[in-house]
Each structure stands twice: as C-alpha cells, then as structure tokens.
C-alpha positions as CSV (number, residue, x, y, z in Angstrom):
1,M,101.5,90.9,90.8
2,D,99.6,93.1,88.4
3,V,96.0,92.8,89.1
4,R,95.0,94.9,86.4
5,G,92.5,93.7,83.9
6,Y,88.7,93.7,83.6
7,V,87.9,95.2,87.3
8,R,90.5,97.8,86.2
9,R,88.5,98.5,82.8
10,M,85.2,99.1,84.5
11,R,86.3,101.7,86.5
12,D,88.1,104.2,84.2
13,E,86.5,106.8,86.2
14,L,89.2,106.1,89.0
15,P,93.1,106.7,89.4
16,E,95.2,103.8,88.9
17,V,96.0,102.6,92.7
18,V,99.3,100.9,93.5
19,L,99.0,98.6,97.1
20,T,102.7,99.1,98.4
21,T,103.3,97.2,101.4
22,T,106.7,96.2,103.4
23,V,106.4,92.9,105.2
24,S,108.4,90.8,107.1
25,V,109.6,87.4,105.7
26,D,106.9,85.6,107.7
27,G,104.2,87.9,106.2
28,R,104.1,90.6,109.2
29,I,103.6,94.4,108.5
30,T,104.4,95.6,111.9
31,L,105.6,94.5,115.4
32,G,102.0,94.1,117.0
33,R,98.4,95.5,117.0
34,D,99.2,98.3,119.0
35,Q,102.7,99.1,117.8
36,L,102.7,102.0,115.8
37,L,105.8,102.3,113.4
38,L,105.4,106.1,113.5
39,D,106.4,105.7,117.2
40,P,110.3,106.3,117.4
41,K,111.1,103.3,119.6
42,V,108.9,100.9,117.4
43,G,110.6,101.8,114.2
44,A,114.0,101.3,115.4
45,R,112.8,97.9,116.1
46,W,111.5,97.3,112.8
47,E,114.7,99.1,111.4
48,T,116.6,96.4,112.3
49,I,115.3,93.7,109.7
50,T,115.7,96.6,107.0
51,V,118.7,96.4,104.4
52,R,119.6,100.2,104.8
53,G,119.0,101.6,101.2
54,A,116.9,99.1,99.7
55,F,114.0,100.5,98.1
56,E,114.5,104.1,99.5
57,N,113.0,106.1,96.7
58,R,110.2,103.5,96.1
59,H,107.5,106.3,96.3
60,A,109.2,108.4,93.6
61,Q,110.0,105.6,91.4
62,I,106.1,104.5,91.4
63,A,105.7,108.5,90.9
64,A,102.0,109.2,92.2
65,Q,100.6,112.2,92.9
66,V,98.8,110.7,96.0
67,I,100.0,108.9,99.1
68,L,96.7,107.4,101.0
69,E,97.0,106.3,104.4
70,G,94.7,105.1,107.2
71,S,93.9,106.3,111.0
72,G,95.4,103.4,111.8
73,S,99.0,104.6,110.8
74,F,98.7,107.3,113.4
75,V,96.7,106.3,116.1
76,G,95.8,102.8,118.2
77,P,93.5,100.3,117.3
78,D,91.0,101.1,120.3
79,A,91.6,104.5,120.3
80,G,88.6,107.1,120.0
81,P,88.2,110.6,118.7
82,P,89.4,113.7,121.2
83,Q,86.5,115.8,122.6
84,W,86.4,118.1,119.6
85,P,85.0,121.5,120.4
86,E,81.4,122.5,118.7
87,A,81.2,124.1,115.4
88,S,81.3,127.6,114.9
89,I,80.6,127.1,111.0
90,A,77.5,127.1,109.3
91,D,76.3,123.5,108.9
92,G,75.5,124.2,105.1
93,L,79.3,125.1,104.9
94,L,80.8,122.6,107.0
95,W,79.3,119.4,105.1
96,E,80.4,120.6,101.6
97,D,83.9,119.2,100.8
98,H,86.5,121.3,101.6
99,V,89.7,122.2,99.2
100,P,91.8,125.0,100.3
101,E,94.6,125.3,98.1
102,E,96.2,123.4,95.3
103,A,99.0,121.1,95.7
104,A,101.8,119.1,93.6
105,R,101.6,116.0,95.9
106,W,99.0,115.1,98.2
107,F,99.1,113.3,101.7
108,V,95.1,111.8,102.0
109,V,94.3,109.7,105.4
110,A,90.9,108.3,105.8
111,D,89.8,109.5,109.2
112,G,85.9,108.9,109.4
113,R,85.7,109.0,113.0
114,G,87.8,112.0,113.6
115,R,90.2,110.3,115.7
116,I,93.2,112.1,114.7
117,D,94.3,115.5,116.4
118,W,97.0,116.4,113.5
119,S,100.4,118.1,114.3
120,F,101.7,118.3,110.5
121,T,99.7,119.4,108.0
122,G,102.0,119.5,104.9
123,D,105.1,121.5,103.5
124,A,105.8,123.2,100.4
125,D,105.4,119.8,98.6
126,L,103.1,117.4,100.0
127,K,99.8,118.7,101.8
128,L,97.5,116.9,104.3
129,H,93.9,116.3,102.8
130,V,91.4,114.0,104.9
131,L,89.0,111.5,103.8
132,V,85.5,111.9,106.2
133,C,81.8,111.2,106.0
134,R,78.6,112.0,107.5
135,S,78.9,110.5,110.8
136,T,82.6,112.3,111.0
137,P,82.1,114.4,114.2
138,A,81.5,118.3,112.9
139,G,84.1,119.6,115.7
140,Y,86.4,117.9,113.8
141,L,85.7,118.9,110.4
142,Q,85.7,122.5,112.0
143,R,88.9,121.6,113.3
144,L,90.3,120.6,109.8
145,R,89.2,123.9,108.1
146,D,91.1,126.1,111.3
147,L,94.1,124.1,110.3
148,G,93.6,124.7,106.6
149,V,93.4,121.1,105.6
150,G,91.0,120.1,103.3
151,Y,88.6,116.9,103.4
152,F,86.0,115.4,101.1
153,I,82.9,113.9,102.7
154,V,82.4,110.5,100.6
155,G,80.2,107.9,102.6
156,D,77.4,108.0,105.4
157,E,78.9,105.8,108.3
158,R,82.1,105.2,106.8
159,V,84.5,106.5,104.4
160,D,83.5,105.0,100.4
161,L,86.9,104.5,99.0
162,R,85.3,104.2,95.8
163,Q,84.0,107.7,96.2
164,A,87.5,108.7,98.0
165,L,89.3,107.6,94.9
166,A,87.2,109.0,92.4
167,R,86.7,112.5,94.3
168,I,90.8,112.5,94.2
169,L,90.7,111.5,90.4
170,H,88.5,114.6,89.7
171,R,89.4,117.2,92.4
172,L,92.9,116.6,93.4
173,G,93.8,115.5,89.4
174,A,95.3,112.6,90.5
175,A,95.8,110.1,88.0
176,R,97.9,107.5,90.2
177,V,97.9,106.5,94.2
178,I,99.7,104.9,96.1
179,A,97.9,102.8,99.0
180,D,100.8,102.7,101.8
181,S,99.0,101.6,104.7
182,G,97.9,99.3,107.4
183,G,96.2,95.7,106.9
184,T,92.8,97.1,107.4
185,L,93.1,99.6,104.8
186,N,95.1,97.7,102.3
187,A,92.3,95.0,102.9
188,A,89.4,97.2,102.1
189,L,91.1,98.2,99.0
190,L,91.4,94.9,97.7
191,R,87.7,93.7,99.0
192,E,86.1,96.3,96.7
193,G,88.3,95.5,93.8
194,L,89.9,98.8,93.4
195,V,93.9,97.9,93.6
196,D,95.6,97.7,90.2
197,I,99.1,97.0,91.2
198,V,100.6,95.0,94.2
199,D,103.7,96.0,95.1
200,V,105.4,94.0,98.1
201,V,109.0,94.3,99.9
202,T,109.9,90.9,101.5
203,L,112.5,92.2,104.5
204,P,115.0,89.8,105.3
205,G,113.5,89.0,109.0
206,L,110.9,87.5,111.3
207,V,108.6,89.0,113.4
208,G,106.5,86.3,114.9
209,G,103.4,86.9,117.7
210,A,100.1,85.3,117.2
211,G,98.7,88.7,117.3
212,T,101.3,90.2,115.0
213,P,98.9,91.7,111.9
214,P,100.0,89.6,108.8
C-alpha cells in the first residue's frame, strides 16, 4: 500500500519512510506482549511460520541508509531503565547532539527513557545511533558517549519522531528510512503521517491469543 501524496508534499524536509512489517495471517506481529523476537527461543518459534528464503533480502531491496527501531524490540514493555551512574561530562556538552563518526548505514533506535544497556554498537557497515529526549537520564547519555555511540536529542518528555526524521535527513544524510519495529513505534509513525510506503509480508501461519499485539 502506497500512502504518498499530499502529506508527503507537506513535509519534503523529511526522508522517505518505508514501514515494513511481517505479520501472521491473523495480523499478529509477535507471539505475545512480552515475547521479544530477539530472544532465541521466541525467534525459533516465530520462524516455524516463516517460509525459508522468502523476502530474506528485503532490506537490501528497499535500499535505505537507516533502519529505525523502538526500544520495545529490545526490552519488555514493563522494563524500566537501569541505574545509570552519575554523568561526569558537563551538562552543556552532554545535552548536545552527538555524532562521533560517519557510517555508510545506521541502526537508529528510539529510547527516550534510556532503557537499553547496549552490548552491540555496530560494525564496519552499520553503526548504532540513539534517539533521546530532554527527560532521558543524563547517565544514559554518558554511557552512550563512553561506548562511542551517537545520539540526537529530539523532544522534551518523549522522542519527537518528526524532529528525529528531520535530523536523520540533515545530519546523517539518509534520504530513505526503513521503520522495522513493533506496534508502538509503527503506530506512532502512522498517527503522525510520517509514513510514505507500507510494506507488509504475511506469513502462512496463525498465532492467536487475546493479548497478542496486532
């Protein structure tokens, strides 16, 4: 489904956003509210309804410089932030956008509450970059800098996705973004009219469950 048109013309200062998602026949995007697909056991169960080899190069075909995810892909819905240590960097520097290096491609994650304790920060091809806001714990920003991870400060109480996309275009030079996340971030992008293309892969299986996110 292509939703480009008037909304797109009104926001030419933003990158093209392709929302891509994989769903079961009954419209489920995961096995349960607290079931993270990054968990090997959960991922293995999810793979039982996939078709091996189908759409495995979808990201490469879409050819976006940025993959956009939400924190809910990495931590459970009820998880709070870790106890970050006190920041040692001066506030004036800490609360500025931080882009420590250039990259061919970016893995951008919205984590305004500072919930993720990162172990993977990128490789030779793909670099992690985080979207935070003014209410994000200062200790988390310190942690990102210590890891050599960049971030954009967009919004006050929560991550402002429109500001974030504008910053992604102008600071990272990304003209196209893949939003490959869970229901929360995807829904927020759609509500704010920030999606140009919806790309849905339907898997030949049923998940069911009254509390399973659609």
